[in-house]
PDB file of N, CA, C and O in Angstrom:
ATOM      1  N   MET A   1     -95.082 -69.784  29.955  1.00  0.00           N
ATOM      2  CA  MET A   1     -94.051 -69.618  29.669  1.00  0.00           C
ATOM      3  C   MET A   1     -93.017 -69.091  30.823  1.00  0.00           C
ATOM      4  O   MET A   1     -93.455 -68.884  31.955  1.00  0.00           O
ATOM      5  N   ASP A   2     -91.097 -68.794  30.397  1.00  0.00           N
ATOM      6  CA  ASP A   2     -91.116 -68.872  30.977  1.00  0.00           C
ATOM      7  C   ASP A   2     -90.158 -67.056  30.807  1.00  0.00           C
ATOM      8  O   ASP A   2     -89.036 -66.871  30.334  1.00  0.00           O
ATOM      9  N   CYS A   3     -91.031 -66.108  31.329  1.00  0.00           N
ATOM     10  CA  CYS A   3     -90.815 -64.805  30.910  1.00  0.00           C
ATOM     11  C   CYS A   3     -90.122 -64.165  32.288  1.00  0.00           C
ATOM     12  O   CYS A   3     -90.074 -64.893  33.280  1.00  0.00           O
ATOM     13  N   GLY A   4     -89.656 -62.987  32.350  1.00  0.00           N
ATOM     14  CA  GLY A   4     -89.203 -62.194  33.214  1.00  0.00           C
ATOM     15  C   GLY A   4     -90.191 -60.901  32.987  1.00  0.00           C
ATOM     16  O   GLY A   4     -91.254 -61.024  32.378  1.00  0.00           O
ATOM     17  N   VAL A   5     -89.742 -59.645  33.534  1.00  0.00           N
ATOM     18  CA  VAL A   5     -89.925 -58.355  33.503  1.00  0.00           C
ATOM     19  C   VAL A   5     -89.127 -57.486  33.594  1.00  0.00           C
ATOM     20  O   VAL A   5     -88.326 -57.474  34.529  1.00  0.00           O
ATOM     21  N   TYR A   6     -89.150 -56.303  32.409  1.00  0.00           N
ATOM     22  CA  TYR A   6     -88.431 -55.693  32.909  1.00  0.00           C
ATOM     23  C   TYR A   6     -88.933 -54.102  32.349  1.00  0.00           C
ATOM     24  O   TYR A   6     -89.790 -53.965  31.476  1.00  0.00           O
ATOM     25  N   GLU A   7     -88.160 -52.837  33.095  1.00  0.00           N
ATOM     26  CA  GLU A   7     -88.796 -51.785  32.847  1.00  0.00           C
ATOM     27  C   GLU A   7     -87.778 -51.137  32.609  1.00  0.00           C
ATOM     28  O   GLU A   7     -86.587 -51.316  32.861  1.00  0.00           O
ATOM     29  N   ALA A   8     -88.626 -49.973  31.841  1.00  0.00           N
ATOM     30  CA  ALA A   8     -87.656 -48.585  31.058  1.00  0.00           C
ATOM     31  C   ALA A   8     -88.507 -47.420  30.883  1.00  0.00           C
ATOM     32  O   ALA A   8     -89.713 -47.665  30.894  1.00  0.00           O
ATOM     33  N   LEU A   9     -88.197 -46.346  30.741  1.00  0.00           N
ATOM     34  CA  LEU A   9     -88.599 -44.917  30.553  1.00  0.00           C
ATOM     35  C   LEU A   9     -89.062 -44.960  28.825  1.00  0.00           C
ATOM     36  O   LEU A   9     -88.065 -44.957  28.104  1.00  0.00           O
ATOM     37  N   VAL A  10     -89.841 -44.984  28.380  1.00  0.00           N
ATOM     38  CA  VAL A  10     -89.918 -44.760  27.050  1.00  0.00           C
ATOM     39  C   VAL A  10     -89.210 -43.954  26.038  1.00  0.00           C
ATOM     40  O   VAL A  10     -88.793 -44.204  24.907  1.00  0.00           O
ATOM     41  N   GLY A  11     -89.204 -42.774  26.892  1.00  0.00           N
ATOM     42  CA  GLY A  11     -88.384 -41.449  25.881  1.00  0.00           C
ATOM     43  C   GLY A  11     -86.908 -42.249  25.940  1.00  0.00           C
ATOM     44  O   GLY A  11     -86.497 -42.568  24.825  1.00  0.00           O
ATOM     45  N   GLN A  12     -86.042 -42.625  27.080  1.00  0.00           N
ATOM     46  CA  GLN A  12     -84.729 -43.040  26.958  1.00  0.00           C
ATOM     47  C   GLN A  12     -85.047 -44.099  25.694  1.00  0.00           C
ATOM     48  O   GLN A  12     -84.384 -43.778  24.707  1.00  0.00           O
ATOM     49  N   ILE A  13     -85.868 -45.245  25.475  1.00  0.00           N
ATOM     50  CA  ILE A  13     -85.888 -45.714  24.450  1.00  0.00           C
ATOM     51  C   ILE A  13     -85.973 -45.634  23.018  1.00  0.00           C
ATOM     52  O   ILE A  13     -85.811 -46.482  22.140  1.00  0.00           O
ATOM     53  N   ARG A  14     -86.257 -44.458  22.992  1.00  0.00           N
ATOM     54  CA  ARG A  14     -86.936 -43.954  21.602  1.00  0.00           C
ATOM     55  C   ARG A  14     -85.544 -43.158  21.113  1.00  0.00           C
ATOM     56  O   ARG A  14     -85.352 -42.790  19.954  1.00  0.00           O
ATOM     57  N   THR A  15     -84.589 -42.961  22.254  1.00  0.00           N
ATOM     58  CA  THR A  15     -83.232 -42.380  21.753  1.00  0.00           C
ATOM     59  C   THR A  15     -82.068 -43.214  21.244  1.00  0.00           C
ATOM     60  O   THR A  15     -80.962 -42.782  20.920  1.00  0.00           O
ATOM     61  N   VAL A  16     -82.607 -44.840  21.217  1.00  0.00           N
ATOM     62  CA  VAL A  16     -81.657 -45.490  20.964  1.00  0.00           C
ATOM     63  C   VAL A  16     -82.185 -45.319  19.098  1.00  0.00           C
ATOM     64  O   VAL A  16     -83.354 -45.086  18.789  1.00  0.00           O
ATOM     65  N   PRO A  17     -81.227 -45.467  18.220  1.00  0.00           N
ATOM     66  CA  PRO A  17     -81.491 -44.905  16.946  1.00  0.00           C
ATOM     67  C   PRO A  17     -82.067 -46.930  16.692  1.00  0.00           C
ATOM     68  O   PRO A  17     -81.858 -48.070  17.108  1.00  0.00           O
ATOM     69  N   GLY A  18     -82.969 -46.025  15.592  1.00  0.00           N
ATOM     70  CA  GLY A  18     -83.431 -46.959  14.790  1.00  0.00           C
ATOM     71  C   GLY A  18     -84.761 -48.201  15.999  1.00  0.00           C
ATOM     72  O   GLY A  18     -85.359 -49.171  15.533  1.00  0.00           O
ATOM     73  N   GLN A  19     -84.833 -47.869  17.046  1.00  0.00           N
ATOM     74  CA  GLN A  19     -85.465 -48.473  18.058  1.00  0.00           C
ATOM     75  C   GLN A  19     -86.851 -47.788  17.632  1.00  0.00           C
ATOM     76  O   GLN A  19     -86.888 -47.046  16.650  1.00  0.00           O
ATOM     77  N   SER A  20     -87.970 -48.055  18.387  1.00  0.00           N
ATOM     78  CA  SER A  20     -89.401 -47.597  18.603  1.00  0.00           C
ATOM     79  C   SER A  20     -90.277 -47.902  19.575  1.00  0.00           C
ATOM     80  O   SER A  20     -89.606 -48.786  20.107  1.00  0.00           O
ATOM     81  N   VAL A  21     -91.035 -47.863  20.069  1.00  0.00           N
ATOM     82  CA  VAL A  21     -91.950 -47.627  21.219  1.00  0.00           C
ATOM     83  C   VAL A  21     -92.870 -48.242  20.988  1.00  0.00           C
ATOM     84  O   VAL A  21     -93.248 -47.591  20.014  1.00  0.00           O
ATOM     85  N   VAL A  22     -93.790 -49.231  21.118  1.00  0.00           N
ATOM     86  CA  VAL A  22     -95.760 -49.270  20.430  1.00  0.00           C
ATOM     87  C   VAL A  22     -95.985 -49.691  21.849  1.00  0.00           C
ATOM     88  O   VAL A  22     -95.250 -50.289  22.635  1.00  0.00           O
ATOM     89  N   HIS A  23     -97.304 -49.178  21.974  1.00  0.00           N
ATOM     90  CA  HIS A  23     -97.851 -49.691  23.188  1.00  0.00           C
ATOM     91  C   HIS A  23     -98.800 -50.829  22.922  1.00  0.00           C
ATOM     92  O   HIS A  23     -99.631 -50.787  22.014  1.00  0.00           O
ATOM     93  N   SER A  24     -98.670 -51.708  23.630  1.00  0.00           N
ATOM     94  CA  SER A  24     -99.659 -53.253  23.194  1.00  0.00           C
ATOM     95  C   SER A  24     -99.943 -54.032  24.528  1.00  0.00           C
ATOM     96  O   SER A  24     -99.478 -55.085  24.965  1.00  0.00           O
ATOM     97  N   PRO A  25    -101.063 -52.961  25.127  1.00  0.00           N
ATOM     98  CA  PRO A  25    -101.669 -54.022  26.215  1.00  0.00           C
ATOM     99  C   PRO A  25    -102.309 -55.469  25.741  1.00  0.00           C
ATOM    100  O   PRO A  25    -102.842 -55.829  24.692  1.00  0.00           O
ATOM    101  N   ILE A  26    -101.936 -56.314  27.318  1.00  0.00           N
ATOM    102  CA  ILE A  26    -102.505 -57.496  27.103  1.00  0.00           C
ATOM    103  C   ILE A  26    -103.485 -57.502  27.784  1.00  0.00           C
ATOM    104  O   ILE A  26    -103.454 -57.157  28.965  1.00  0.00           O
ATOM    105  N   GLN A  27    -104.933 -58.037  26.960  1.00  0.00           N
ATOM    106  CA  GLN A  27    -106.103 -57.501  27.781  1.00  0.00           C
ATOM    107  C   GLN A  27    -107.304 -59.091  27.219  1.00  0.00           C
ATOM    108  O   GLN A  27    -108.058 -59.081  26.246  1.00  0.00           O
ATOM    109  N   ASN A  28    -107.158 -59.913  27.910  1.00  0.00           N
ATOM    110  CA  ASN A  28    -108.169 -60.459  27.635  1.00  0.00           C
ATOM    111  C   ASN A  28    -107.576 -61.959  27.274  1.00  0.00           C
ATOM    112  O   ASN A  28    -108.116 -62.647  26.407  1.00  0.00           O
ATOM    113  N   ASP A  29    -106.326 -62.441  28.073  1.00  0.00           N
ATOM    114  CA  ASP A  29    -105.358 -63.213  27.605  1.00  0.00           C
ATOM    115  C   ASP A  29    -105.479 -64.101  28.652  1.00  0.00           C
ATOM    116  O   ASP A  29    -105.202 -63.683  29.776  1.00  0.00           O
ATOM    117  N   ALA A  30    -105.826 -65.205  28.512  1.00  0.00           N
ATOM    118  CA  ALA A  30    -105.932 -66.194  29.352  1.00  0.00           C
ATOM    119  C   ALA A  30    -105.030 -67.295  30.452  1.00  0.00           C
ATOM    120  O   ALA A  30    -105.364 -68.027  31.383  1.00  0.00           O
ATOM    121  N   SER A  31    -103.889 -66.997  29.857  1.00  0.00           N
ATOM    122  CA  SER A  31    -102.134 -67.276  30.153  1.00  0.00           C
ATOM    123  C   SER A  31    -101.760 -66.053  30.836  1.00  0.00           C
ATOM    124  O   SER A  31    -100.841 -66.071  31.655  1.00  0.00           O
ATOM    125  N   MET A  32    -102.432 -64.934  30.550  1.00  0.00           N
ATOM    126  CA  MET A  32    -101.454 -64.033  31.659  1.00  0.00           C
ATOM    127  C   MET A  32    -102.784 -63.010  32.209  1.00  0.00           C
ATOM    128  O   MET A  32    -103.964 -63.078  31.863  1.00  0.00           O
ATOM    129  N   ARG A  33    -102.223 -62.187  33.049  1.00  0.00           N
ATOM    130  CA  ARG A  33    -103.580 -61.193  33.776  1.00  0.00           C
ATOM    131  C   ARG A  33    -103.424 -59.666  32.637  1.00  0.00           C
ATOM    132  O   ARG A  33    -102.962 -59.724  31.498  1.00  0.00           O
ATOM    133  N   ASP A  34    -103.734 -58.897  33.046  1.00  0.00           N
ATOM    134  CA  ASP A  34    -104.087 -57.547  32.220  1.00  0.00           C
ATOM    135  C   ASP A  34    -103.167 -56.935  32.325  1.00  0.00           C
ATOM    136  O   ASP A  34    -102.504 -56.901  33.362  1.00  0.00           O
ATOM    137  N   ASN A  35    -102.868 -56.226  31.157  1.00  0.00           N
ATOM    138  CA  ASN A  35    -101.607 -55.159  31.446  1.00  0.00           C
ATOM    139  C   ASN A  35    -101.416 -54.501  30.863  1.00  0.00           C
ATOM    140  O   ASN A  35    -100.788 -54.770  29.839  1.00  0.00           O
ATOM    141  N   ARG A  36    -101.858 -53.143  31.154  1.00  0.00           N
ATOM    142  CA  ARG A  36    -102.737 -51.939  30.715  1.00  0.00           C
ATOM    143  C   ARG A  36    -101.141 -50.960  30.115  1.00  0.00           C
ATOM    144  O   ARG A  36    -100.985 -50.174  29.181  1.00  0.00           O
ATOM    145  N   ALA A  37    -100.390 -51.380  30.950  1.00  0.00           N
ATOM    146  CA  ALA A  37     -98.811 -50.829  30.580  1.00  0.00           C
ATOM    147  C   ALA A  37     -97.775 -51.100  29.729  1.00  0.00           C
ATOM    148  O   ALA A  37     -96.695 -50.519  29.829  1.00  0.00           O
ATOM    149  N   HIS A  38     -98.150 -52.445  28.391  1.00  0.00           N
ATOM    150  CA  HIS A  38     -97.207 -53.513  28.207  1.00  0.00           C
ATOM    151  C   HIS A  38     -96.924 -52.664  27.015  1.00  0.00           C
ATOM    152  O   HIS A  38     -97.779 -52.082  26.348  1.00  0.00           O
ATOM    153  N   CYS A  39     -95.785 -52.655  26.838  1.00  0.00           N
ATOM    154  CA  CYS A  39     -95.125 -51.784  25.141  1.00  0.00           C
ATOM    155  C   CYS A  39     -94.249 -53.160  24.620  1.00  0.00           C
ATOM    156  O   CYS A  39     -93.859 -53.931  25.496  1.00  0.00           O
ATOM    157  N   ASP A  40     -93.947 -53.458  23.197  1.00  0.00           N
ATOM    158  CA  ASP A  40     -93.018 -53.740  22.620  1.00  0.00           C
ATOM    159  C   ASP A  40     -91.797 -52.547  22.133  1.00  0.00           C
ATOM    160  O   ASP A  40     -92.006 -51.390  21.769  1.00  0.00           O
ATOM    161  N   VAL A  41     -90.889 -53.041  22.225  1.00  0.00           N
ATOM    162  CA  VAL A  41     -89.504 -52.369  21.377  1.00  0.00           C
ATOM    163  C   VAL A  41     -89.078 -53.044  20.285  1.00  0.00           C
ATOM    164  O   VAL A  41     -88.561 -54.151  20.134  1.00  0.00           O
ATOM    165  N   ILE A  42     -89.552 -51.723  19.176  1.00  0.00           N
ATOM    166  CA  ILE A  42     -89.401 -52.452  18.355  1.00  0.00           C
ATOM    167  C   ILE A  42     -88.231 -51.883  17.420  1.00  0.00           C
ATOM    168  O   ILE A  42     -87.908 -50.710  17.606  1.00  0.00           O
ATOM    169  N   GLY A  43     -87.435 -52.771  16.227  1.00  0.00           N
ATOM    170  CA  GLY A  43     -86.322 -52.259  15.414  1.00  0.00           C
ATOM    171  C   GLY A  43     -85.344 -52.576  15.243  1.00  0.00           C
ATOM    172  O   GLY A  43     -84.679 -52.759  16.262  1.00  0.00           O
ATOM    173  N   PRO A  44     -84.788 -52.786  14.147  1.00  0.00           N
ATOM    174  CA  PRO A  44     -83.913 -53.572  13.631  1.00  0.00           C
ATOM    175  C   PRO A  44     -82.529 -53.399  14.304  1.00  0.00           C
ATOM    176  O   PRO A  44     -82.287 -52.225  14.581  1.00  0.00           O
ATOM    177  N   ASP A  45     -81.658 -54.202  14.601  1.00  0.00           N
ATOM    178  CA  ASP A  45     -79.982 -54.382  14.668  1.00  0.00           C
ATOM    179  C   ASP A  45     -79.801 -54.287  16.638  1.00  0.00           C
ATOM    180  O   ASP A  45     -78.829 -53.901  17.288  1.00  0.00           O
ATOM    181  N   GLN A  46     -81.186 -54.819  17.138  1.00  0.00           N
ATOM    182  CA  GLN A  46     -81.631 -55.744  18.636  1.00  0.00           C
ATOM    183  C   GLN A  46     -80.196 -55.929  19.003  1.00  0.00           C
ATOM    184  O   GLN A  46     -79.791 -55.700  20.142  1.00  0.00           O
ATOM    185  N   ASP A  47     -79.147 -56.499  17.671  1.00  0.00           N
ATOM    186  CA  ASP A  47     -77.945 -57.584  18.613  1.00  0.00           C
ATOM    187  C   ASP A  47     -76.437 -56.516  18.438  1.00  0.00           C
ATOM    188  O   ASP A  47     -75.258 -56.602  18.781  1.00  0.00           O
ATOM    189  N   ASP A  48     -77.306 -55.512  17.695  1.00  0.00           N
ATOM    190  CA  ASP A  48     -75.940 -54.701  17.065  1.00  0.00           C
ATOM    191  C   ASP A  48     -75.324 -54.365  19.137  1.00  0.00           C
ATOM    192  O   ASP A  48     -76.082 -54.363  20.107  1.00  0.00           O
ATOM    193  N   PRO A  49     -73.958 -54.161  19.150  1.00  0.00           N
ATOM    194  CA  PRO A  49     -73.360 -54.146  20.365  1.00  0.00           C
ATOM    195  C   PRO A  49     -73.631 -52.695  21.043  1.00  0.00           C
ATOM    196  O   PRO A  49     -73.421 -52.603  22.253  1.00  0.00           O
ATOM    197  N   GLU A  50     -74.073 -51.590  20.350  1.00  0.00           N
ATOM    198  CA  GLU A  50     -74.118 -50.217  20.652  1.00  0.00           C
ATOM    199  C   GLU A  50     -75.743 -50.338  21.157  1.00  0.00           C
ATOM    200  O   GLU A  50     -76.197 -49.700  22.106  1.00  0.00           O
ATOM    201  N   VAL A  51     -76.441 -51.199  20.402  1.00  0.00           N
ATOM    202  CA  VAL A  51     -78.229 -50.829  20.996  1.00  0.00           C
ATOM    203  C   VAL A  51     -77.502 -51.767  22.106  1.00  0.00           C
ATOM    204  O   VAL A  51     -77.185 -50.993  23.009  1.00  0.00           O
ATOM    205  N   LYS A  52     -77.115 -53.016  22.430  1.00  0.00           N
ATOM    206  CA  LYS A  52     -77.227 -53.828  23.701  1.00  0.00           C
ATOM    207  C   LYS A  52     -76.441 -52.651  24.677  1.00  0.00           C
ATOM    208  O   LYS A  52     -76.436 -52.775  25.901  1.00  0.00           O
ATOM    209  N   ARG A  53     -75.988 -51.861  24.204  1.00  0.00           N
ATOM    210  CA  ARG A  53     -75.165 -51.246  25.239  1.00  0.00           C
ATOM    211  C   ARG A  53     -76.246 -50.142  26.251  1.00  0.00           C
ATOM    212  O   ARG A  53     -76.218 -49.812  27.436  1.00  0.00           O
ATOM    213  N   LEU A  54     -76.985 -49.872  25.308  1.00  0.00           N
ATOM    214  CA  LEU A  54     -78.363 -49.008  25.682  1.00  0.00           C
ATOM    215  C   LEU A  54     -79.417 -49.139  25.884  1.00  0.00           C
ATOM    216  O   LEU A  54     -80.236 -48.220  25.904  1.00  0.00           O
ATOM    217  N   PHE A  55     -79.701 -50.544  26.120  1.00  0.00           N
ATOM    218  CA  PHE A  55     -80.345 -51.455  26.295  1.00  0.00           C
ATOM    219  C   PHE A  55     -80.277 -51.140  28.055  1.00  0.00           C
ATOM    220  O   PHE A  55     -80.956 -50.475  28.837  1.00  0.00           O
ATOM    221  N   SER A  56     -79.114 -51.980  28.155  1.00  0.00           N
ATOM    222  CA  SER A  56     -78.125 -52.411  29.774  1.00  0.00           C
ATOM    223  C   SER A  56     -78.272 -50.764  30.671  1.00  0.00           C
ATOM    224  O   SER A  56     -78.418 -50.614  31.885  1.00  0.00           O
ATOM    225  N   ARG A  57     -78.190 -49.867  29.785  1.00  0.00           N
ATOM    226  CA  ARG A  57     -78.270 -49.134  30.626  1.00  0.00           C
ATOM    227  C   ARG A  57     -79.422 -48.582  30.942  1.00  0.00           C
ATOM    228  O   ARG A  57     -79.399 -47.639  31.732  1.00  0.00           O
ATOM    229  N   TYR A  58     -80.590 -49.007  30.442  1.00  0.00           N
ATOM    230  CA  TYR A  58     -82.092 -47.892  30.350  1.00  0.00           C
ATOM    231  C   TYR A  58     -83.495 -48.928  30.873  1.00  0.00           C
ATOM    232  O   TYR A  58     -84.640 -48.550  31.122  1.00  0.00           O
ATOM    233  N   PHE A  59     -82.789 -50.670  30.940  1.00  0.00           N
ATOM    234  CA  PHE A  59     -84.150 -51.268  31.668  1.00  0.00           C
ATOM    235  C   PHE A  59     -83.237 -51.791  32.815  1.00  0.00           C
ATOM    236  O   PHE A  59     -82.057 -52.084  33.008  1.00  0.00           O
ATOM    237  N   ALA A  60     -84.442 -51.749  33.480  1.00  0.00           N
ATOM    238  CA  ALA A  60     -84.513 -52.363  35.016  1.00  0.00           C
ATOM    239  C   ALA A  60     -85.267 -53.996  34.716  1.00  0.00           C
ATOM    240  O   ALA A  60     -86.252 -54.473  34.152  1.00  0.00           O
ATOM    241  N   GLU A  61     -84.219 -54.379  35.410  1.00  0.00           N
ATOM    242  CA  GLU A  61     -85.518 -55.809  35.272  1.00  0.00           C
ATOM    243  C   GLU A  61     -85.931 -55.820  37.187  1.00  0.00           C
ATOM    244  O   GLU A  61     -85.244 -55.848  38.208  1.00  0.00           O
ATOM    245  N   VAL A  62     -86.720 -55.799  37.028  1.00  0.00           N
ATOM    246  CA  VAL A  62     -87.948 -56.328  37.708  1.00  0.00           C
ATOM    247  C   VAL A  62     -88.305 -57.362  38.038  1.00  0.00           C
ATOM    248  O   VAL A  62     -87.912 -57.389  39.204  1.00  0.00           O
ATOM    249  N   ILE A  63     -88.833 -58.367  37.837  1.00  0.00           N
ATOM    250  CA  ILE A  63     -89.063 -59.973  38.142  1.00  0.00           C
ATOM    251  C   ILE A  63     -88.107 -60.728  37.005  1.00  0.00           C
ATOM    252  O   ILE A  63     -88.238 -60.497  35.803  1.00  0.00           O
ATOM    253  N   PRO A  64     -87.372 -61.430  37.410  1.00  0.00           N
ATOM    254  CA  PRO A  64     -86.132 -62.104  37.152  1.00  0.00           C
ATOM    255  C   PRO A  64     -86.682 -63.115  36.339  1.00  0.00           C
ATOM    256  O   PRO A  64     -87.813 -63.472  36.669  1.00  0.00           O
ATOM    257  N   VAL A  65     -86.175 -63.670  35.360  1.00  0.00           N
ATOM    258  CA  VAL A  65     -86.540 -64.553  34.108  1.00  0.00           C
ATOM    259  C   VAL A  65     -86.028 -65.895  34.933  1.00  0.00           C
ATOM    260  O   VAL A  65     -84.815 -65.892  35.140  1.00  0.00           O
ATOM    261  N   PRO A  66     -86.841 -67.184  35.500  1.00  0.00           N
ATOM    262  CA  PRO A  66     -87.103 -68.126  35.872  1.00  0.00           C
ATOM    263  C   PRO A  66     -85.826 -69.023  35.193  1.00  0.00           C
ATOM    264  O   PRO A  66     -85.779 -69.295  33.993  1.00  0.00           O
ATOM    265  N   GLY A  67     -84.834 -69.416  36.157  1.00  0.00           N
ATOM    266  CA  GLY A  67     -83.983 -70.729  35.826  1.00  0.00           C
ATOM    267  C   GLY A  67     -82.286 -70.305  35.529  1.00  0.00           C
ATOM    268  O   GLY A  67     -81.469 -71.184  35.256  1.00  0.00           O
TER     269      GLY A  67
END
């Protein structure tokens, strides 16, 4: 799986119109290490230019996507 890791403050993401944060810890998955801090950002219009602009301000890349 080619994934990167990003971090953000939940409170900032919740200020983006229409977006919510759902705690979804990863546990007992043989392909990944356990991660109790894992969350999903859910909402419509994640391709909306304003949502993308806010996300680019709030998210920081911690582990780059390979390739």
